[in-house]
N, CA, C and O atoms as CSV, one atom per row, in Angstrom:
chain,resi,resn,atom,element,x,y,z
A,1,UNK,N,N,-4.686,-124.527,-7.456
A,1,UNK,CA,C,-4.148,-123.474,-6.747
A,1,UNK,C,C,-5.272,-122.351,-6.231
A,1,UNK,O,O,-6.371,-122.290,-6.783
A,2,UNK,N,N,-4.982,-121.650,-5.355
A,2,UNK,CA,C,-6.106,-120.292,-4.898
A,2,UNK,C,C,-5.700,-119.345,-5.953
A,2,UNK,O,O,-4.707,-119.362,-6.680
A,3,UNK,N,N,-6.700,-118.503,-5.877
A,3,UNK,CA,C,-6.616,-117.257,-6.787
A,3,UNK,C,C,-5.096,-116.458,-6.526
A,3,UNK,O,O,-4.327,-116.074,-7.408
A,4,UNK,N,N,-4.943,-116.351,-5.238
A,4,UNK,CA,C,-3.700,-115.280,-4.554
A,4,UNK,C,C,-2.291,-116.609,-5.111
A,4,UNK,O,O,-1.302,-116.122,-5.660
A,5,UNK,N,N,-2.321,-117.720,-4.973
A,5,UNK,CA,C,-1.345,-118.676,-5.602
A,5,UNK,C,C,-1.290,-118.413,-7.303
A,5,UNK,O,O,-0.203,-118.227,-7.850
A,6,UNK,N,N,-2.249,-118.417,-7.880
A,6,UNK,CA,C,-2.254,-118.182,-9.407
A,6,UNK,C,C,-1.503,-116.827,-9.562
A,6,UNK,O,O,-0.423,-116.823,-10.153
A,7,UNK,N,N,-1.992,-115.750,-9.090
A,7,UNK,CA,C,-1.637,-114.421,-9.307
A,7,UNK,C,C,0.178,-114.471,-8.956
A,7,UNK,O,O,1.025,-114.075,-9.757
A,8,UNK,N,N,0.430,-114.959,-7.804
A,8,UNK,CA,C,1.617,-115.086,-7.511
A,8,UNK,C,C,2.708,-115.799,-8.486
A,8,UNK,O,O,3.815,-115.353,-8.787
A,9,UNK,N,N,2.186,-116.868,-8.850
A,9,UNK,CA,C,2.722,-117.868,-9.741
A,9,UNK,C,C,2.978,-117.072,-11.115
A,9,UNK,O,O,4.133,-116.930,-11.516
A,10,UNK,N,N,1.789,-116.511,-11.892
A,10,UNK,CA,C,2.062,-115.643,-12.852
A,10,UNK,C,C,3.059,-114.528,-12.918
A,10,UNK,O,O,3.656,-114.265,-13.962
A,11,UNK,N,N,3.255,-113.812,-11.692
A,11,UNK,CA,C,4.147,-112.867,-11.721
A,11,UNK,C,C,5.538,-113.192,-11.264
A,11,UNK,O,O,6.470,-112.389,-11.269
A,12,UNK,N,N,5.599,-114.525,-10.840
A,12,UNK,CA,C,6.957,-115.049,-10.584
A,12,UNK,C,C,7.565,-116.150,-11.574
A,12,UNK,O,O,8.608,-116.750,-11.313
A,13,UNK,N,N,6.878,-116.340,-12.635
A,13,UNK,CA,C,7.270,-117.065,-13.720
A,13,UNK,C,C,7.307,-118.693,-13.257
A,13,UNK,O,O,7.946,-119.597,-13.796
A,14,UNK,N,N,6.528,-118.761,-12.235
A,14,UNK,CA,C,6.159,-120.390,-11.891
A,14,UNK,C,C,4.951,-120.825,-12.409
A,14,UNK,O,O,4.035,-120.009,-12.514
A,15,UNK,N,N,4.782,-122.088,-12.783
A,15,UNK,CA,C,3.660,-122.764,-13.108
A,15,UNK,C,C,2.953,-123.268,-12.006
A,15,UNK,O,O,1.786,-123.606,-12.203
A,16,UNK,N,N,3.430,-123.383,-10.890
A,16,UNK,CA,C,2.721,-123.987,-9.700
A,16,UNK,C,C,3.339,-123.289,-8.476
A,16,UNK,O,O,4.544,-123.073,-8.349
A,17,UNK,N,N,2.352,-122.949,-7.558
A,17,UNK,CA,C,3.022,-122.583,-6.414
A,17,UNK,C,C,2.084,-123.420,-5.084
A,17,UNK,O,O,0.893,-123.730,-5.075
A,18,UNK,N,N,3.092,-123.610,-4.081
A,18,UNK,CA,C,2.477,-124.262,-2.625
A,18,UNK,C,C,2.737,-123.406,-1.812
A,18,UNK,O,O,3.639,-122.586,-1.981
A,19,UNK,N,N,1.834,-123.463,-0.578
A,19,UNK,CA,C,1.700,-122.439,0.550
A,19,UNK,C,C,3.521,-122.775,1.118
A,19,UNK,O,O,4.098,-123.847,0.935
A,20,UNK,N,N,4.032,-121.742,1.702
A,20,UNK,CA,C,5.254,-121.863,2.233
A,20,UNK,C,C,6.407,-121.647,1.234
A,20,UNK,O,O,7.558,-121.507,1.648
A,21,UNK,N,N,6.071,-121.614,-0.248
A,21,UNK,CA,C,7.168,-121.403,-1.187
A,21,UNK,C,C,7.690,-119.912,-1.074
A,21,UNK,O,O,6.908,-118.967,-0.971
A,22,UNK,N,N,9.060,-119.769,-1.099
A,22,UNK,CA,C,9.846,-118.747,-1.282
A,22,UNK,C,C,9.898,-118.484,-2.803
A,22,UNK,O,O,10.166,-119.412,-3.567
A,23,UNK,N,N,9.606,-117.040,-3.331
A,23,UNK,CA,C,9.549,-116.832,-4.715
A,23,UNK,C,C,9.968,-115.157,-4.968
A,23,UNK,O,O,9.596,-114.199,-4.292
A,24,UNK,N,N,10.650,-115.157,-5.883
A,24,UNK,CA,C,10.937,-113.665,-6.461
A,24,UNK,C,C,9.883,-113.289,-7.327
A,24,UNK,O,O,9.594,-114.211,-8.090
A,25,UNK,N,N,9.174,-112.221,-7.492
A,25,UNK,CA,C,8.022,-111.958,-8.078
A,25,UNK,C,C,8.027,-110.430,-8.772
A,25,UNK,O,O,8.629,-109.533,-8.181
A,26,UNK,N,N,7.495,-110.214,-9.756
A,26,UNK,CA,C,7.771,-108.730,-10.459
A,26,UNK,C,C,6.589,-108.204,-9.947
A,26,UNK,O,O,5.550,-108.858,-10.038
A,27,UNK,N,N,6.616,-106.850,-9.297
A,27,UNK,CA,C,5.575,-106.284,-8.793
A,27,UNK,C,C,5.763,-105.017,-9.374
A,27,UNK,O,O,6.837,-104.625,-9.830
A,28,UNK,N,N,4.373,-104.176,-9.352
A,28,UNK,CA,C,4.214,-102.797,-9.857
A,28,UNK,C,C,4.801,-101.848,-9.199
A,28,UNK,O,O,5.558,-101.031,-9.723
A,29,UNK,N,N,4.498,-101.878,-7.990
A,29,UNK,CA,C,5.063,-100.934,-6.965
A,29,UNK,C,C,5.300,-101.583,-5.691
A,29,UNK,O,O,4.657,-102.572,-5.339
A,30,UNK,N,N,6.192,-101.056,-5.006
A,30,UNK,CA,C,6.348,-101.761,-3.402
A,30,UNK,C,C,6.234,-100.610,-2.428
A,30,UNK,O,O,7.050,-99.690,-2.487
A,31,UNK,N,N,5.406,-100.616,-1.671
A,31,UNK,CA,C,5.269,-100.004,-0.658
A,31,UNK,C,C,5.628,-100.238,0.751
A,31,UNK,O,O,5.514,-101.375,1.209
A,32,UNK,N,N,6.080,-99.199,1.527
A,32,UNK,CA,C,6.438,-99.609,2.932
A,32,UNK,C,C,6.018,-98.338,3.795
A,32,UNK,O,O,5.569,-97.315,3.277
A,33,UNK,N,N,6.193,-98.491,5.058
A,33,UNK,CA,C,5.895,-97.266,5.780
A,33,UNK,C,C,6.674,-97.312,7.103
A,33,UNK,O,O,7.351,-98.298,7.393
A,34,UNK,N,N,6.599,-96.497,7.711
A,34,UNK,CA,C,7.512,-96.166,8.946
A,34,UNK,C,C,7.458,-97.264,10.047
A,34,UNK,O,O,8.241,-97.155,10.991
A,35,UNK,N,N,6.714,-98.169,10.007
A,35,UNK,CA,C,6.754,-99.178,11.373
A,35,UNK,C,C,7.496,-100.278,10.566
A,35,UNK,O,O,8.444,-100.760,11.186
A,36,UNK,N,N,7.312,-100.717,9.494
A,36,UNK,CA,C,8.009,-101.814,8.944
A,36,UNK,C,C,9.275,-101.564,7.934
A,36,UNK,O,O,10.096,-102.437,7.654
A,37,UNK,N,N,9.289,-100.428,7.514
A,37,UNK,CA,C,10.357,-100.151,6.610
A,37,UNK,C,C,11.328,-100.154,6.943
A,37,UNK,O,O,12.090,-100.820,6.241
A,38,UNK,N,N,11.975,-99.420,8.230
A,38,UNK,CA,C,13.496,-99.322,8.662
A,38,UNK,C,C,13.877,-100.798,8.981
A,38,UNK,O,O,15.052,-101.073,8.739
A,39,UNK,N,N,13.223,-101.637,9.399
A,39,UNK,CA,C,13.641,-103.148,9.491
A,39,UNK,C,C,13.622,-103.797,8.453
A,39,UNK,O,O,14.398,-104.751,8.517
A,40,UNK,N,N,12.945,-103.695,7.268
A,40,UNK,CA,C,12.801,-104.294,5.986
A,40,UNK,C,C,14.192,-103.661,5.518
A,40,UNK,O,O,15.099,-104.470,5.322
A,41,UNK,N,N,14.430,-102.464,5.342
A,41,UNK,CA,C,15.914,-101.927,4.659
A,41,UNK,C,C,16.866,-102.494,5.425
A,41,UNK,O,O,17.923,-102.702,4.831
A,42,UNK,N,N,16.814,-102.863,6.755
A,42,UNK,CA,C,17.948,-103.222,7.451
A,42,UNK,C,C,17.992,-104.639,6.969
A,42,UNK,O,O,19.122,-104.890,6.551
A,43,UNK,N,N,17.259,-105.552,6.884
A,43,UNK,CA,C,17.259,-106.704,6.342
A,43,UNK,C,C,17.942,-106.757,4.866
A,43,UNK,O,O,18.971,-107.408,4.685
A,44,UNK,N,N,17.467,-106.213,4.086
A,44,UNK,CA,C,17.810,-105.756,2.807
A,44,UNK,C,C,19.510,-105.659,2.603
A,44,UNK,O,O,20.157,-106.300,1.774
A,45,UNK,N,N,20.012,-104.743,3.526
A,45,UNK,CA,C,21.312,-104.102,3.765
A,45,UNK,C,C,22.075,-105.597,4.216
A,45,UNK,O,O,22.973,-106.065,3.516
A,46,UNK,N,N,21.695,-106.138,5.217
A,46,UNK,CA,C,22.389,-107.276,5.771
A,46,UNK,C,C,22.287,-108.468,4.704
A,46,UNK,O,O,23.182,-109.310,4.778
A,47,UNK,N,N,21.479,-108.610,3.899
A,47,UNK,CA,C,21.488,-109.728,3.128
A,47,UNK,C,C,21.999,-109.471,1.619
A,47,UNK,O,O,22.313,-110.387,0.859
A,48,UNK,N,N,22.036,-108.232,1.321
A,48,UNK,CA,C,22.468,-107.965,-0.175
A,48,UNK,C,C,23.815,-107.235,0.087
A,48,UNK,O,O,24.598,-107.375,-0.853
A,49,UNK,N,N,24.294,-106.483,1.134
A,49,UNK,CA,C,25.421,-105.853,1.129
A,49,UNK,C,C,24.953,-104.186,1.367
A,49,UNK,O,O,23.849,-103.778,1.007
A,50,UNK,N,N,25.864,-103.413,1.953
A,50,UNK,CA,C,25.635,-101.906,2.261
A,50,UNK,C,C,25.630,-101.210,0.815
A,50,UNK,O,O,24.966,-100.183,0.675
A,51,UNK,N,N,26.217,-101.641,-0.065
A,51,UNK,CA,C,26.043,-100.876,-1.408
A,51,UNK,C,C,24.963,-101.195,-2.072
A,51,UNK,O,O,24.609,-100.429,-2.968
A,52,UNK,N,N,24.127,-102.480,-1.774
A,52,UNK,CA,C,22.828,-102.596,-2.768
A,52,UNK,C,C,21.907,-101.894,-2.903
A,52,UNK,O,O,21.353,-101.285,-1.988
A,53,UNK,N,N,21.592,-101.869,-4.103
A,53,UNK,CA,C,20.607,-101.071,-4.710
A,53,UNK,C,C,19.162,-101.757,-5.064
A,53,UNK,O,O,19.073,-102.875,-5.571
A,54,UNK,N,N,18.130,-100.996,-4.752
A,54,UNK,CA,C,16.805,-101.538,-5.014
A,54,UNK,C,C,16.758,-101.687,-6.549
A,54,UNK,O,O,17.364,-100.982,-7.357
A,55,UNK,N,N,15.892,-102.779,-6.829
A,55,UNK,CA,C,15.869,-103.231,-8.592
A,55,UNK,C,C,15.338,-101.864,-9.273
A,55,UNK,O,O,15.938,-101.492,-10.282
A,56,UNK,N,N,14.216,-101.061,-8.778
A,56,UNK,CA,C,13.729,-99.998,-9.601
A,56,UNK,C,C,13.467,-98.887,-8.578
A,56,UNK,O,O,12.590,-99.020,-7.724
A,57,UNK,N,N,14.153,-97.900,-8.660
A,57,UNK,CA,C,13.804,-96.703,-7.604
A,57,UNK,C,C,12.517,-96.117,-7.902
A,57,UNK,O,O,11.896,-95.582,-6.983
A,58,UNK,N,N,12.056,-96.149,-9.025
A,58,UNK,CA,C,10.661,-95.752,-9.245
A,58,UNK,C,C,9.408,-96.535,-8.705
A,58,UNK,O,O,8.271,-96.075,-8.598
A,59,UNK,N,N,9.784,-97.672,-8.419
A,59,UNK,CA,C,8.803,-98.507,-8.015
A,59,UNK,C,C,8.732,-98.884,-6.556
A,59,UNK,O,O,8.098,-99.847,-6.125
A,60,UNK,N,N,9.448,-98.031,-5.830
A,60,UNK,CA,C,9.369,-98.243,-4.256
A,60,UNK,C,C,8.964,-96.762,-3.947
A,60,UNK,O,O,9.432,-95.728,-4.423
A,61,UNK,N,N,7.955,-96.939,-3.011
A,61,UNK,CA,C,7.169,-95.695,-2.446
A,61,UNK,C,C,7.132,-95.822,-0.577
A,61,UNK,O,O,6.776,-96.836,0.024
A,62,UNK,N,N,7.500,-94.787,-0.056
A,62,UNK,CA,C,7.596,-94.897,1.471
A,62,UNK,C,C,6.442,-94.016,1.878
A,62,UNK,O,O,6.290,-92.894,1.395
A,63,UNK,N,N,5.699,-94.496,2.698
A,63,UNK,CA,C,4.632,-93.582,3.255
A,63,UNK,C,C,5.015,-93.659,4.789
A,63,UNK,O,O,4.729,-94.639,5.476
A,64,UNK,N,N,5.582,-92.715,5.198
A,64,UNK,CA,C,5.578,-92.676,6.925
A,64,UNK,C,C,4.236,-92.064,7.387
A,64,UNK,O,O,4.091,-90.844,7.310
A,65,UNK,N,N,3.345,-92.777,7.817
A,65,UNK,CA,C,2.020,-92.353,8.237
A,65,UNK,C,C,1.622,-92.994,9.765
A,65,UNK,O,O,0.451,-93.056,10.138
A,66,UNK,N,N,2.533,-93.365,10.424
A,66,UNK,CA,C,2.203,-93.948,11.659
A,66,UNK,C,C,2.850,-92.916,12.572
A,66,UNK,O,O,2.104,-92.243,13.284
A,67,UNK,N,N,4.274,-92.709,12.624
A,67,UNK,CA,C,4.920,-91.901,13.726
A,67,UNK,C,C,5.056,-90.562,13.228
A,67,UNK,O,O,5.699,-89.857,14.006
A,68,UNK,N,N,4.694,-90.022,12.268
A,68,UNK,CA,C,5.070,-88.879,11.574
A,68,UNK,C,C,4.623,-87.620,12.606
A,68,UNK,O,O,5.331,-86.621,12.734
A,69,UNK,N,N,3.619,-87.768,13.173
A,69,UNK,CA,C,3.131,-86.538,13.959
A,69,UNK,C,C,3.487,-86.886,15.604
A,69,UNK,O,O,2.834,-86.333,16.488
A,70,UNK,N,N,4.325,-87.627,15.850
A,70,UNK,CA,C,4.731,-87.736,17.401
A,70,UNK,C,C,5.868,-86.957,17.730
A,70,UNK,O,O,6.608,-86.422,16.904
A,71,UNK,N,N,5.986,-86.910,18.973
A,71,UNK,CA,C,7.228,-86.176,19.441
A,71,UNK,C,C,8.371,-87.136,19.942
A,71,UNK,O,O,9.504,-86.786,20.272
A,72,UNK,N,N,7.868,-88.389,19.936
A,72,UNK,CA,C,8.781,-89.436,20.551
A,72,UNK,C,C,9.868,-89.555,19.621
A,72,UNK,O,O,9.766,-89.562,18.394
A,73,UNK,N,N,11.030,-89.657,20.378
A,73,UNK,CA,C,12.558,-89.765,19.473
A,73,UNK,C,C,12.727,-90.958,19.001
A,73,UNK,O,O,13.430,-91.138,18.007
A,74,UNK,N,N,12.134,-91.920,19.613
A,74,UNK,CA,C,12.227,-93.314,18.902
A,74,UNK,C,C,11.473,-93.514,17.837
A,74,UNK,O,O,11.792,-94.307,16.952
A,75,UNK,N,N,10.509,-92.882,17.825
A,75,UNK,CA,C,9.514,-93.019,16.709
A,75,UNK,C,C,10.002,-92.232,15.435
A,75,UNK,O,O,10.025,-92.622,14.267
A,76,UNK,N,N,10.434,-90.869,16.032
A,76,UNK,CA,C,10.898,-90.082,14.858
A,76,UNK,C,C,12.083,-90.790,14.180
A,76,UNK,O,O,12.151,-90.783,12.951
A,77,UNK,N,N,12.981,-91.377,14.895
A,77,UNK,CA,C,14.162,-92.319,14.577
A,77,UNK,C,C,13.712,-93.158,12.990
A,77,UNK,O,O,14.344,-93.159,11.933
A,78,UNK,N,N,12.534,-93.756,13.292
A,78,UNK,CA,C,11.868,-94.517,11.977
A,78,UNK,C,C,11.916,-93.630,10.709
A,78,UNK,O,O,12.375,-93.983,9.623
A,79,UNK,N,N,11.363,-92.400,11.013
A,79,UNK,CA,C,10.877,-91.630,9.834
A,79,UNK,C,C,12.499,-91.166,9.385
A,79,UNK,O,O,12.813,-91.265,8.199
A,80,UNK,N,N,13.331,-90.745,10.227
A,80,UNK,CA,C,14.773,-90.448,9.781
A,80,UNK,C,C,15.472,-91.291,9.151
A,80,UNK,O,O,16.295,-90.942,8.305
A,81,UNK,N,N,15.229,-92.619,9.494
A,81,UNK,CA,C,15.893,-93.634,8.971
A,81,UNK,C,C,15.236,-93.828,7.417
A,81,UNK,O,O,15.935,-94.043,6.427
A,82,UNK,N,N,13.850,-93.719,7.397
A,82,UNK,CA,C,13.327,-93.779,5.842
A,82,UNK,C,C,13.878,-92.705,4.956
A,82,UNK,O,O,14.112,-92.884,3.761
A,83,UNK,N,N,14.088,-91.508,5.635
A,83,UNK,CA,C,14.436,-90.251,4.733
A,83,UNK,C,C,16.029,-90.547,4.396
A,83,UNK,O,O,16.474,-90.055,3.359
A,84,UNK,N,N,16.932,-91.361,5.267
A,84,UNK,CA,C,18.091,-91.607,4.848
A,84,UNK,C,C,18.014,-92.678,3.846
A,84,UNK,O,O,18.842,-92.582,2.941
A,85,UNK,N,N,17.237,-93.645,3.802
A,85,UNK,CA,C,17.147,-94.611,2.740
A,85,UNK,C,C,16.855,-94.190,1.358
A,85,UNK,O,O,17.369,-94.537,0.295
A,86,UNK,N,N,15.868,-93.323,1.635
A,86,UNK,CA,C,15.298,-92.687,0.270
A,86,UNK,C,C,16.256,-91.839,-0.448
A,86,UNK,O,O,16.185,-91.637,-1.660
A,87,UNK,N,N,17.219,-91.313,0.381
A,87,UNK,CA,C,18.235,-90.491,-0.230
A,87,UNK,C,C,19.408,-91.434,-0.998
A,87,UNK,O,O,19.821,-91.217,-2.137
A,88,UNK,N,N,19.863,-92.567,-0.083
A,88,UNK,CA,C,20.781,-93.330,-0.472
A,88,UNK,C,C,20.423,-94.183,-1.637
A,88,UNK,O,O,21.259,-94.495,-2.485
A,89,UNK,N,N,19.068,-94.593,-1.682
A,89,UNK,CA,C,18.579,-95.507,-2.828
A,89,UNK,C,C,18.325,-94.615,-3.922
A,89,UNK,O,O,18.491,-95.041,-5.065
A,90,UNK,N,N,17.928,-93.385,-3.722
A,90,UNK,CA,C,17.766,-92.372,-4.856
A,90,UNK,C,C,16.359,-92.628,-5.142
A,90,UNK,O,O,15.991,-92.461,-6.305
A,91,UNK,N,N,15.509,-93.009,-4.262
A,91,UNK,CA,C,13.995,-93.562,-4.386
A,91,UNK,C,C,13.387,-92.165,-4.995
A,91,UNK,O,O,13.875,-91.074,-4.701
A,92,UNK,N,N,12.411,-92.302,-5.763
A,92,UNK,CA,C,11.673,-91.589,-6.480
A,92,UNK,C,C,10.757,-90.857,-5.491
A,92,UNK,O,O,10.697,-89.630,-5.563
A,93,UNK,N,N,10.140,-91.430,-4.701
A,93,UNK,CA,C,8.863,-91.013,-3.903
A,93,UNK,C,C,8.872,-91.384,-2.212
A,93,UNK,O,O,8.679,-92.503,-1.738
A,94,UNK,N,N,9.102,-90.347,-1.587
A,94,UNK,CA,C,8.627,-90.611,-0.156
A,94,UNK,C,C,7.545,-89.883,0.114
A,94,UNK,O,O,7.760,-88.678,0.249
A,95,UNK,N,N,6.343,-90.285,0.244
A,95,UNK,CA,C,5.170,-89.470,0.406
A,95,UNK,C,C,4.969,-88.868,1.981
A,95,UNK,O,O,4.836,-89.677,2.899
A,96,UNK,N,N,4.955,-87.628,2.207
A,96,UNK,CA,C,4.924,-87.033,3.583
A,96,UNK,C,C,3.615,-86.476,3.649
A,96,UNK,O,O,3.125,-85.862,2.701
A,97,UNK,N,N,2.997,-86.676,4.791
A,97,UNK,CA,C,1.646,-86.469,5.184
A,97,UNK,C,C,1.781,-85.080,5.764
A,97,UNK,O,O,2.247,-85.058,6.903
A,98,UNK,N,N,1.417,-83.718,5.127
A,98,UNK,CA,C,1.181,-82.568,5.719
A,98,UNK,C,C,-0.194,-82.023,5.726
A,98,UNK,O,O,-0.752,-81.815,4.649
A,99,UNK,N,N,-0.818,-81.762,6.904
A,99,UNK,CA,C,-2.151,-81.315,6.929
A,99,UNK,C,C,-3.064,-82.390,6.153
A,99,UNK,O,O,-4.022,-82.070,5.449
A,100,UNK,N,N,-2.635,-83.702,6.378
A,100,UNK,CA,C,-3.259,-84.957,5.668
A,100,UNK,C,C,-3.346,-84.728,4.151
A,100,UNK,O,O,-4.148,-85.409,3.512
A,101,UNK,N,N,-2.644,-83.896,3.583
A,101,UNK,CA,C,-2.503,-84.000,2.081
A,101,UNK,C,C,-1.048,-84.698,1.576
A,101,UNK,O,O,0.020,-84.201,1.931
A,102,UNK,N,N,-1.096,-85.691,0.862
A,102,UNK,CA,C,0.118,-86.426,0.458
A,102,UNK,C,C,0.557,-85.604,-0.459
A,102,UNK,O,O,-0.158,-84.971,-1.236
A,103,UNK,N,N,2.025,-85.578,-0.391
A,103,UNK,CA,C,2.966,-84.882,-1.317
A,103,UNK,C,C,4.474,-85.749,-1.531
A,103,UNK,O,O,5.213,-86.249,-0.683
A,104,UNK,N,N,4.570,-85.704,-2.821
A,104,UNK,CA,C,5.882,-86.769,-3.297
A,104,UNK,C,C,7.073,-85.386,-2.768
A,104,UNK,O,O,7.190,-84.309,-3.353
A,105,UNK,N,N,7.708,-85.750,-1.740
A,105,UNK,CA,C,8.616,-84.858,-1.328
A,105,UNK,C,C,9.955,-85.145,-1.658
A,105,UNK,O,O,10.803,-84.317,-1.327
A,106,UNK,N,N,10.316,-86.217,-2.280
A,106,UNK,CA,C,11.775,-86.345,-2.747
A,106,UNK,C,C,11.834,-86.782,-3.903
A,106,UNK,O,O,11.218,-87.820,-4.148
A,107,UNK,N,N,12.458,-86.238,-4.769
A,107,UNK,CA,C,12.625,-86.330,-6.142
A,107,UNK,C,C,14.574,-86.507,-6.585
A,107,UNK,O,O,15.387,-85.639,-6.267
A,108,UNK,N,N,14.823,-87.360,-7.084
A,108,UNK,CA,C,16.319,-87.390,-7.441
A,108,UNK,C,C,16.645,-87.775,-8.779
A,108,UNK,O,O,15.796,-88.490,-9.311
A,109,UNK,N,N,17.515,-87.529,-9.369
A,109,UNK,CA,C,18.132,-87.936,-10.876
A,109,UNK,C,C,19.059,-89.145,-10.495
A,109,UNK,O,O,19.919,-89.245,-9.620
A,110,UNK,N,N,18.590,-90.049,-11.458
A,110,UNK,CA,C,19.672,-91.272,-11.263
A,110,UNK,C,C,20.989,-91.082,-11.641
A,110,UNK,O,O,21.809,-91.990,-11.500
């Protein structure tokens, strides 16, 4: 196995992996941003249901870093979707870039 396959096998409780395998893996953090995040959360809701919750809200970090400074309403929609998901999922951190200094702007109690 390649080094990547060994790492993924270890963190998915598999003894061996091959290219193309679908696995569930334990991750330290899951990061997404304003380009991929809205679609990913859309698939999550479609596959697991409207009320499904992420496995650990403290391990999901959202970083809107592509569309945050634009005035394009379609691009701003992506950031709005991420804000909505952050609230719905009670995610502990959505990093907002303000003057290029990251700040954890969303905190909620479980």
